N, C-alpha and C positions, 0 to 999 in steps of 0.2 A: 590257268588259274594261278600256278606257281609263279609265272612271270609277272602277273599283275601284282602279286604280293611283294615281289622283289622291287618292282617299280615304286610301289607305295612306300616301302621302307626307305628307299633311296631318296624319294621326294621329302619324306618326313625328316630324314637326317640333314638334308640340305637346309630345310626350313629352320630346324633347330640351330644349325651353325650360323645362319644369317641373323637370327634373332639374338643369339648369344653375343654375336659381334657388335650388334647395335645396342644391346641392353646388357651391360656388364653384370647386373644382378639377376639376370634371367636364370632360372634354375628349373630343372625337371623335378627337383626335390620337393619336399613338403612346403606348403604355403600356410601362413598363420594369419588369422584376422583378429585384431584387437578392437574392442569397442568402448568408447567413452560416451556418457549420457549427459545431455544438458537439458534443462527445462526452460521453455519459453514462457515468460511471465506476461500478464495482461498488457496489451499495447498502450492502454490509457495510463497517464501519470496519476499516481496515488498521492493525495495530499498528506504529507507527513504529520500535519497538525490535526488530522481528523482520523477517526477510527474506521468509519465506513469505507467500503471499497466502491469505486465508481462502477456503474453497470457496463458489462462487456457484451458486445455483439459476437456471437459464436462464429458466424461466417467470416467476419472481419478478422477475428482472432486466428482462425485457421489460415487465412491468407497471410497474415503477419508471420505465423509460424513457418509457412513455406518460404516466405521471403528470407527469413533468418537462415534457413537451410541453404538457400542459394548463395547467400553472402559468405557462408563458411567456405565454399569451394570456388568462389570467384578468383580470377587470376591474381588480382592485387593482394588478396588475403593469402593465397598460396605463396606468392613471392615474399611476403613478409614472414611467413613461416620458415622459408628457406634462409632467411637472414638471421635466424636464431642460432646462438652458439651451440646449444645442445643438438640441434639438427645437423649443423656443419660437422660436428664431432662424430657422427654415426658412420659406421662402415657403409651403410646404405648410400649416404651422400658422397662419401669419399670414393666409393667404387665408380660412381657416375663421373667423377672428375679426374680419374686417373688418366695420365697422358700416354701411358705405354712406355714411359722412360725406364731406364734401368734402375732409377731411384724410385722405390715403391711409394715413398711419402710425397712425391711431387704431384700436386693437385692443381688442375685447371679449374678455378672457381666458376668461371663463366660457363664452361662446359658442364660442370656439375649442376649448376642452376638449371640450364636448359634441359638436360637429360632427366634430372630429378623432377622437374616441373611436369614433364610428360608422364612420368611414372605416377605422380600425385593425381594427375587428371584421370588416370586409369584406376588407381587403387585406393584413393582417399574418397570416401563417400559420406554424405550427410543425408540421412533418411528420416523423413517425418513419420512418426508413428500415427496411425490413422485415428485411433480413439483416445488419444492422450495429448498432453502438451509437451511431449518429449521429442528430442531429435537425437538420433544415434549417429555418432561420428565413428566411422570404422576405417581401419587401415590394414591392408593386406600386404604381407611381405614374407621373405624367406626367413627372416629373423623374428622370432616371436617377441623377444625383448624390445627390439627397435620398433616393431609394429605398434606395441603398446606405448612406447615413448612418443612416437610421432602422433598417434591419436590423442594422447594427453596434451602434447604441445599445441596441437591444432585447437583443441577445446579451450585451453588456457589462453591462447592468443586471441581467439574470437571473443571470449567473455571480457578479457581485459580491453580489447579494442573497442567493443561496444560500450563499455563503461567510460572509457576515455572520450569517445565520440559524444555520448550523452552528456557527460560532465562538461565538455567543451561547449555544447549547445546551451547548457544551463548557465555557464559562466558568461557567455555572450548576452544572454537574457538579463543576467544580473547587471552587466555593464550598462546596457541600455536603460534599465530601470533606475540605476543609480544616477545616470545622467538626467533622467526625468525628475528624480528626487531633488537634485541640485537646482533644477529649473523651478520646481515647486517651492523650495526654500527661498530662492530669490524673490519669487512672487509674494511669499509670506512677508519677507522683509520690506518689500515695497508697500504692501498694504499697511503694515505697522507704521512705516514712515508717513504714509498718507493720513493715518489716524492722528499721529502726532501733529502734523501740519494743520489738520482740520481744527484741532483744539486750540492751537496757537492763533490761527487766523480768525476763527470765530469768537475767540475769547471765552468759550464755554469749555471748562475743564472736565465737567461731569455731564456727559451726554447719554450715559447708559440708563440713568434713572432706575437703577435696580432696586433700591430700597425706598427712596423718597422722590416725589416730584421735583423737578428742577425749580430753583428759586424764581426764574423768569415766569414760569407757569403759576407758581404760588402768588407772586406779587400781582400779576394781572388779575387773577381771580379775586384777590382781596380788594384791589382797587375797584373792580367792577361792582362788588357788593357795597363798598362805601359810596360809590357814585350813585347807585340805585337808592340807597338809604337817604342820601342827600337830596335827590329829586323828590322823594316822598315827603321829606321834612319841609322842603320849599313849598310843595303843594298845600301842605297843612297850614304853613305860615300865611300863604296867600289867602286861604279861606278865612283864617283868623283876622287878618287885616281888613278884609271886606266886611266882616261882621262888625268889627270895631268901628269902622267908618260910619256904618249905619246907626250904631248905638251911641256915638260920642256926643255928650251934652255938657259934661263938666270938665274942669281942668284935669282932674284925676283920670278921667276917661281919655283925654288927649295924651296924657303921659303914657298910659297903657298902650295906646295906638302907636305912639312914637317908639316905644320899646319893641313892639311887634314888628314894625317896619325896619328897625335897626337889625333885629335878628334875621329878618328876611334878606336884607342887604348882605349881611355877613355870610349867610348860607349860599347866596347867589355868587358871591366872590369865591367862596370855597368850591362851589360847583365848577366854576371856570378853571380853577387851579387843578381840581381833580380830573377835569376833561383833558387838560394838557398832559398830566401825569399818565392818564389812561392811554392817550395816543402814543406816548413814549413807550409805555409798557407793551402795547400791542405791537409796536415796531420791533422791540427786543424779542417778543414772543415769536413773531414771524421769522426773524433771523435764526432764533433757536430751532424752530420747526424745520427750516431748510437745512441747517447743520445736522439736525437729528436724522432727517431722511438720508443725507449723505453718509452719516455715521452708521445707520442701520444697514445700508447697502454694503459698506466696507466690512462690517461685522459679519454679514451673510457670506461675503466672499472669503473672509478669513476662516470661518467655520468650515466652509466647503473645502478649502485648501488643506486645512488641518486634518479633516476626515480623510481626504485623498492621500495625504502624507502618511497617515496611520495605515491605510491599505497598502501603500507602497512598501512601508517598513515590514508589514506582515508578509508580503509577497517575497521580499528579499530574504526574510527569515526562512520562509517555506523552501525557496530554491536553494538556499545555502545548506539546509538539512538534506535536500535531495542529492547534492553532490556526493556526500559520503554515504548515502543509502545504497546498500548492495543491490536493491531491486531496481535501481535507476537504469542499469544496463539492459533490463528486460530479459536477460538470460542468466542462468545460474548453472554451475556444474553440479550435477546430481551424483554422478558416480564416475570415478576415473577408470580408465581402461586398465584392466589387470592383464598380466601375461597369460595368454591362452595356453591351456593345458594340452589341447589336442590340435592337430593340424586340420586344415580344411579338407573336406571330402573332395577327391578329384572326380571330375565328370566321367561317367562310364562310357567306354568306347563300344558302340553297338557291334554286336557279332553278326557276321554274314552267314 
C-alpha cells in the first residue's frame, strides 16, 4: 500500500512538472473566476420612430442568445481579444510569451498568442442563463485582478464588435437606399420634363383643370348650345315661311314673307358657319382630351414616385437613427466583472 502511494506521488509530481513546463502560468495555488454579465436584446430591429416593440418569438430569441454566446468564444473573437493593448500588458499574456532568455522582458508575441489562445479556450467561458436574457462571461486565472480585466475586455470587445458589425450592415443598407433615391430623383426629373414638353407640344398650358374647365371644353359646349339654338330658330322660320306662303294675298303680305325668307337665309348661313366652328372646336377638344390623358398618366407616375421618395427618406432617417442607437448591437453590458474576493473551491480528492 505504501509503495502504491509513493508511485502515485511520483506520477503526480511528474505530471505537475510537465504541465508547468508547457503552461508558464500553471499554478497549484489559488484560482480566481471573475464574471461579467451582458444582456442579449431582442433579435428583431426596433423602429426608432415608433414606440411599440415588434413581437418576439421566445424560441427564436433563445437560439439567438445561444448564438451570441458562441460568437464570444469563437477563435476569431479570441484572437481580436489578444490584440488589445490591455491584454498584451498583463502578466498572464507576458508569461506565455517569455522566451527563457536571460532578459526577463524579452517576449515572443507569436508564442504568447498561441499559448494564451489555448488558455482562453480552456478558461474563458460564455454561459447562457436558462431563464433570462443574460450571458455570463467568466475568466479563471491565478491573478484575480487580471481575471477580472480579461473578462471585462472580452465583454467590451464583443459588444463593440457587434455594434460595429450592425452599424456596418446599416451603412450598407443606407448606401443602397441612397442609390435608389438618386434613381427616383432622376425619374422625377424626367417626368417633370415630359410634363413641360407635353404643354409645349400640345399648346395647352393648363391641363390640370383644378379650379375651372379648360377653355377648349367651355368653347365647345358654348358652340354646341348656340348651334342647337340656331337649328331650332331655323325650324321656326321655315314653319313661318310656309304659313306666309299660304296666306300671301297683298303686297304687304309679300313683304312680310320676303323678310321671313331673308331671316331664314341669314340663319342658314349662320348655321353653316357655326358648323365649321363646331368642327374646329371638336378637333381642339379631342387634342385636349388626348393631352389630358397623357397628362393624368404622368401626374399619377409623379405622385407615385413622390410618395416612394418620401418612404425612402423616412427609411434613411430610421436607419441613420439606428446607427447611433445602443440597442442596435443587440447586446449590452449589464455588469462589469469585479475582482473576486475569494478563490475558487478546489475539487476534493476522494479518500481511499
